Structures are given as structure tokens and as C-alpha cells.
C-alpha positions as CSV (number, residue, x, y, z in Angstrom):
1,X,0.3,-74.7,-114.9
2,X,-0.6,-75.7,-118.5
3,X,-0.6,-73.2,-121.3
4,X,-4.4,-73.4,-121.4
5,X,-4.8,-72.9,-117.6
6,X,-2.4,-70.0,-117.7
7,X,-4.1,-68.3,-120.6
8,X,-7.5,-68.7,-119.1
9,X,-6.2,-67.4,-115.8
10,X,-5.0,-64.1,-117.4
11,X,-8.2,-64.0,-119.4
12,X,-10.4,-64.2,-116.3
13,X,-8.2,-61.5,-114.6
14,X,-8.7,-59.1,-117.5
15,X,-12.3,-59.5,-118.6
16,X,-15.6,-60.2,-116.8
17,X,-17.5,-59.7,-120.1
18,X,-15.7,-62.1,-122.4
19,X,-14.3,-64.8,-120.0
20,X,-17.6,-66.8,-119.7
21,X,-18.6,-66.8,-123.4
22,X,-15.0,-67.8,-124.4
23,X,-14.7,-70.7,-122.0
24,X,-18.0,-72.1,-123.2
25,X,-16.7,-72.4,-126.8
26,X,-15.7,-75.7,-128.2
27,X,-12.0,-76.8,-128.3
28,X,-10.1,-75.1,-131.1
29,X,-12.5,-72.2,-131.3
30,X,-12.0,-71.5,-127.7
31,X,-8.2,-71.3,-128.1
32,X,-8.5,-69.0,-131.2
33,X,-10.9,-66.5,-129.6
34,X,-8.9,-66.6,-126.3
35,X,-5.7,-65.9,-128.2
36,X,-7.4,-63.0,-130.1
37,X,-8.8,-61.5,-127.0
38,X,-5.5,-61.6,-125.1
39,X,-3.5,-60.2,-128.0
40,X,-5.9,-57.3,-128.4
41,X,-6.1,-56.7,-124.6
42,X,-2.3,-56.6,-124.6
43,X,-2.2,-53.6,-126.9
44,X,-5.3,-52.1,-125.3
45,X,-3.4,-51.9,-122.0
46,X,-0.7,-49.8,-123.7
47,X,-3.3,-47.5,-125.3
48,X,-5.0,-46.9,-122.0
49,X,-1.8,-46.8,-119.9
50,X,-2.4,-44.0,-117.4
51,X,1.2,-42.7,-117.1
52,X,3.0,-43.5,-120.4
53,X,3.8,-40.5,-122.6
54,X,2.0,-40.6,-126.0
55,X,5.3,-41.0,-127.9
56,X,6.3,-44.0,-125.8
57,X,2.8,-45.5,-126.3
58,X,3.2,-45.1,-130.0
59,X,6.7,-46.7,-130.0
60,X,5.5,-49.7,-128.0
61,X,2.4,-50.2,-130.1
62,X,4.2,-49.8,-133.4
63,X,7.0,-52.1,-132.2
64,X,4.5,-54.8,-131.1
65,X,2.8,-54.6,-134.5
66,X,6.1,-54.9,-136.4
67,X,7.1,-57.9,-134.4
68,X,3.9,-59.7,-135.2
69,X,4.2,-58.8,-138.9
70,X,7.7,-60.4,-138.9
71,X,6.3,-63.8,-137.9
72,X,5.4,-66.6,-140.4
73,X,4.1,-69.6,-138.4
74,X,3.4,-70.8,-134.9
75,X,6.2,-73.4,-135.3
76,X,8.8,-70.8,-136.0
77,X,7.5,-68.0,-133.9
78,X,10.3,-65.9,-132.3
79,X,9.3,-65.4,-128.6
80,X,12.8,-64.1,-127.8
81,X,12.3,-61.1,-130.1
82,X,9.3,-60.1,-127.9
83,X,11.3,-60.6,-124.7
84,X,14.1,-58.4,-126.0
85,X,11.7,-55.8,-127.2
86,X,9.9,-55.3,-123.9
87,X,13.3,-55.3,-122.0
88,X,14.3,-52.3,-124.1
89,X,11.6,-50.1,-122.5
90,X,12.0,-49.0,-118.9
91,X,8.2,-48.9,-118.3
92,X,5.8,-50.8,-116.2
93,X,3.6,-52.9,-118.4
94,X,1.1,-55.6,-117.3
95,X,1.5,-59.3,-117.7
96,X,-1.1,-59.5,-120.4
97,X,1.0,-57.1,-122.5
98,X,4.5,-58.5,-122.0
99,X,3.3,-62.0,-122.8
100,X,1.7,-61.1,-126.1
101,X,4.0,-63.4,-128.0
102,X,2.7,-66.4,-126.0
103,X,-0.9,-65.4,-126.6
104,X,-0.2,-65.1,-130.3
105,X,1.0,-68.8,-130.3
106,X,-2.0,-70.0,-128.3
107,X,-4.3,-70.0,-131.3
108,X,-4.5,-73.1,-133.6
109,X,-1.7,-72.7,-136.2
110,X,-4.0,-72.3,-139.2
111,X,-5.9,-69.2,-137.9
112,X,-3.1,-67.7,-135.8
113,X,-1.7,-65.5,-138.6
114,X,-5.1,-63.9,-139.0
115,X,-5.1,-62.9,-135.4
116,X,-1.6,-61.5,-135.7
117,X,-2.7,-59.4,-138.7
118,X,-5.7,-58.0,-136.8
119,X,-3.5,-57.2,-133.7
120,X,-0.8,-55.6,-135.8
121,X,-3.2,-53.5,-137.7
122,X,-5.0,-52.4,-134.6
123,X,-1.7,-51.6,-132.8
124,X,-0.7,-49.3,-135.7
125,X,-4.0,-47.5,-135.6
126,X,-3.8,-47.1,-131.8
127,X,-0.4,-45.6,-132.2
128,X,-1.8,-43.0,-134.6
129,X,-4.6,-42.1,-132.1
130,X,-2.1,-41.9,-129.2
131,X,0.0,-39.4,-131.2
132,X,-3.0,-37.3,-132.0
133,X,-4.1,-37.4,-128.3
134,X,-7.3,-39.3,-129.4
135,X,-8.7,-36.1,-130.9
136,X,-12.2,-36.6,-132.2
137,X,-13.7,-33.6,-134.1
138,X,-16.6,-35.0,-135.9
139,X,-18.6,-38.2,-136.5
140,X,-16.2,-39.4,-139.2
141,X,-13.4,-39.3,-136.6
142,X,-15.6,-41.2,-134.1
143,X,-16.4,-43.8,-136.8
144,X,-12.7,-44.2,-137.6
145,X,-11.7,-44.6,-134.0
146,X,-14.5,-47.1,-133.2
147,X,-13.8,-49.1,-136.4
148,X,-10.0,-49.1,-135.7
149,X,-10.2,-50.4,-132.1
150,X,-13.5,-52.4,-132.2
151,X,-15.2,-52.7,-135.6
152,X,-12.1,-54.5,-137.0
153,X,-12.5,-57.0,-134.1
154,X,-15.9,-57.8,-135.4
155,X,-14.4,-58.5,-138.9
156,X,-11.8,-60.8,-137.3
157,X,-14.5,-62.8,-135.5
158,X,-16.3,-63.3,-138.8
159,X,-13.1,-64.8,-140.2
160,X,-12.5,-67.0,-137.1
161,X,-16.1,-68.4,-137.3
162,X,-15.8,-68.8,-141.0
163,X,-12.6,-70.9,-140.4
164,X,-14.0,-73.0,-137.6
165,X,-17.7,-73.6,-138.5
166,X,-17.6,-72.8,-142.2
167,X,-20.3,-70.2,-141.8
168,X,-20.3,-66.6,-143.2
169,X,-21.2,-63.8,-140.8
170,X,-22.3,-60.6,-142.5
171,X,-19.2,-58.4,-142.1
172,X,-21.0,-55.1,-142.0
173,X,-23.0,-56.3,-139.0
174,X,-19.7,-57.6,-137.5
175,X,-18.5,-54.0,-137.7
176,X,-21.7,-52.8,-136.1
177,X,-21.3,-55.3,-133.2
178,X,-17.7,-54.1,-132.4
179,X,-18.6,-50.4,-132.9
180,X,-21.7,-50.7,-130.7
181,X,-19.7,-52.2,-127.8
182,X,-17.0,-49.6,-128.1
183,X,-19.6,-46.8,-128.0
184,X,-21.0,-48.2,-124.8
185,X,-17.5,-48.2,-123.4
186,X,-17.1,-44.6,-124.3
187,X,-20.3,-43.7,-122.6
188,X,-19.4,-45.8,-119.5
189,X,-15.9,-44.3,-119.2
190,X,-16.9,-40.7,-120.1
191,X,-15.9,-39.2,-116.8
192,X,-12.6,-41.1,-116.5
193,X,-11.7,-40.1,-120.1
194,X,-12.4,-36.5,-119.5
195,X,-10.3,-36.5,-116.4
196,X,-7.3,-37.6,-118.5
197,X,-8.0,-35.1,-121.2
198,X,-9.6,-37.3,-123.7
199,X,-13.0,-36.6,-125.3
200,X,-14.4,-39.1,-127.8
201,X,-17.6,-37.1,-128.4
202,X,-17.8,-35.3,-131.7
203,X,-17.9,-31.5,-131.3
204,X,-21.3,-30.4,-130.3
205,X,-22.7,-33.9,-129.5
206,X,-24.8,-34.4,-126.4
207,X,-25.1,-37.5,-124.3
208,X,-28.4,-38.3,-125.9
209,X,-26.8,-38.3,-129.4
210,X,-24.1,-40.7,-128.2
211,X,-26.7,-43.0,-126.6
212,X,-28.7,-42.9,-129.8
213,X,-25.7,-43.8,-131.9
214,X,-24.7,-46.6,-129.6
215,X,-28.3,-48.1,-129.8
216,X,-28.3,-47.6,-133.6
217,X,-25.3,-49.9,-134.0
218,X,-26.4,-52.4,-131.3
219,X,-29.9,-52.5,-132.8
220,X,-28.5,-53.0,-136.3
221,X,-26.5,-56.0,-135.2
222,X,-29.3,-57.3,-133.0
223,X,-31.8,-57.3,-135.9
224,X,-29.4,-59.3,-138.0
225,X,-28.6,-61.6,-135.1
226,X,-32.2,-62.7,-134.8
227,X,-31.9,-64.2,-138.3
228,X,-29.0,-66.5,-137.3
229,X,-29.2,-70.0,-136.0
230,X,-28.5,-70.7,-132.4
231,X,-24.9,-71.8,-133.0
232,X,-21.7,-71.1,-131.1
233,X,-21.5,-67.6,-132.6
234,X,-24.8,-66.6,-131.1
235,X,-23.8,-68.2,-127.8
236,X,-20.6,-66.1,-127.8
237,X,-22.1,-62.8,-128.6
238,X,-25.2,-63.2,-126.4
239,X,-23.4,-62.1,-123.2
240,X,-21.6,-59.0,-124.4
241,X,-24.7,-58.0,-126.3
242,X,-26.9,-58.3,-123.3
243,X,-24.4,-56.6,-121.0
244,X,-24.1,-53.7,-123.5
245,X,-27.9,-53.1,-123.5
246,X,-28.1,-53.4,-119.8
247,X,-25.2,-50.9,-119.3
248,X,-26.9,-48.4,-121.5
249,X,-30.0,-48.7,-119.4
250,X,-28.0,-48.4,-116.2
251,X,-26.3,-45.2,-117.5
252,X,-29.6,-43.7,-118.5
253,X,-30.8,-44.3,-114.9
254,X,-27.8,-42.5,-113.5
255,X,-25.7,-45.5,-112.5
256,X,-22.0,-45.5,-113.2
257,X,-22.0,-49.2,-114.3
258,X,-23.6,-52.5,-113.7
259,X,-23.0,-54.1,-110.3
260,X,-21.3,-57.5,-110.2
261,X,-24.6,-59.0,-109.0
262,X,-26.4,-57.6,-112.0
263,X,-23.8,-59.0,-114.3
264,X,-24.1,-62.4,-112.7
265,X,-27.9,-62.3,-113.0
266,X,-27.8,-61.4,-116.7
267,X,-25.4,-64.2,-117.4
268,X,-27.4,-66.8,-115.4
269,X,-30.6,-65.9,-117.2
270,X,-28.8,-66.4,-120.6
271,X,-27.4,-69.7,-119.5
272,X,-30.8,-71.2,-118.7
273,X,-32.4,-70.1,-122.0
274,X,-33.2,-73.0,-124.3
């Protein structure tokens, strides 16, 4: 199996939201965004691991970040250091996590270090949240969390598109895009999070307030997106944006999530749009 086929296989296994928009991207950009997604999914699996103690989560996340910070180029990337690092932990981690070094090298060599920086920074922030048991007391905490694990992804995407297409995406709206998607995830996973003792709602917030805040961020990005040309960036964000809005609507109507058929229907409608 080629490196591309292997990366796309793991990508498809780990995301139904981002697989299709990524594989539709042009060569070069596709590898960069796939690398970014897989690297970030690698650390996300540690953050969300159901059985790891918080101190172990923090050590794994911080270690992954430090290893990425110690690299200089794709040509001289030390895959052995990642193999040795994961071997030092007697924990069950998924393939997408243990192969993070490979995903880091999958991006074109010019933009790869930007992806490493984003992943390392996010890993360090996730380690902080793991050690604080993801405690959210007020809106500022919620904003820090959603920026740290998603808003910063929007900033990275701005840089990737700036590199590939020489276009500048408004960074504040990039933050809104990531934050809005994360708020939808919080709403969708509310019951599961509560069962594991995690509450991302600021103290005193109702479901309606969280829904309103999610829509505020999604609408802020959507209004900006209407001013952009129909380029590869808009093609990429169209699917997760549409799924986020549809998920909010489903949750309001008492459904736990979108069905697979609903997801397919939304994607097909976007694909036939001119």
C-alpha cells in the first residue's frame, strides 16, 4: 500500500466529516490538509481516551508535542524517536496516534513545519486541560478551550491556503469556523461527556445559551464565507459547515445525531451544486 493510500485509509476510518472534502482537494493541498487532520486526530484520541489517567494523558500529549518541536525538516525527520516514545508507555493507543510521525511527514516539506507547530501547540494545551479535568467555569474558559482545540485549527487552515493558493483568509473568521464546529461537538456529545464527568458548559448556562453561541460563531463565519470566491477553500469548508448546521437542527428536534443517510444526502446535494 502506498503512503497516500495508507493515509487516506486511516483518514476514512477516523472521520466521516472531513474525508470527502479532503480527498476532493488538488494534489499538494490534499496531502497538507490530510497530514494536518491526521496529526490533530492523533492527539485528539489521547485527549478523549476513555481509560487513561489524566496524568498519563498529559505526559503522552506533552511528549508528542516536544518530539514535534525537535524536528527540523521532512528529510531529517526522526521517526525512530516516535517509535521509542510510544514503546515507553504501556497503554493501548490507536493506530492514528502511534503513527503520528508518519502523518507529520506526509505533508509537502515546505508547509509541514507549520503543521508540526500547530499540533505541538495543541498537544500542550490539551495536556493542560487534561490536568485540570477539563474544568470550565465561565465563558472565558469555554472560549479558551474551543480556541485551543479548534479555533487554532482554523488559523492553521488559513496558513495552509495562503501557502497553496496565495489567498488570505480572514483569521478571526478562521477562529470562528473552528470554534463553531467545536461547540456543535460539545452539544452533540453532551450526554457522553457528562457520563465521564466532564462538563464544557459555563456555570449556569442552559442548552439554549450553548445553541445560541454555536450559531453565533457559525453564522459569523458563514456571513464572511458568502463574500469568498468559489475556490478550493469554500469547497473544503462547505461539507463540515453544512453538517454542523444540520446537526444543530437535529439536536433541537431531539435527535442524538445525524443518521448516515442524512449525512450522505447533505454531501450529495453539495456535490451537485454549480
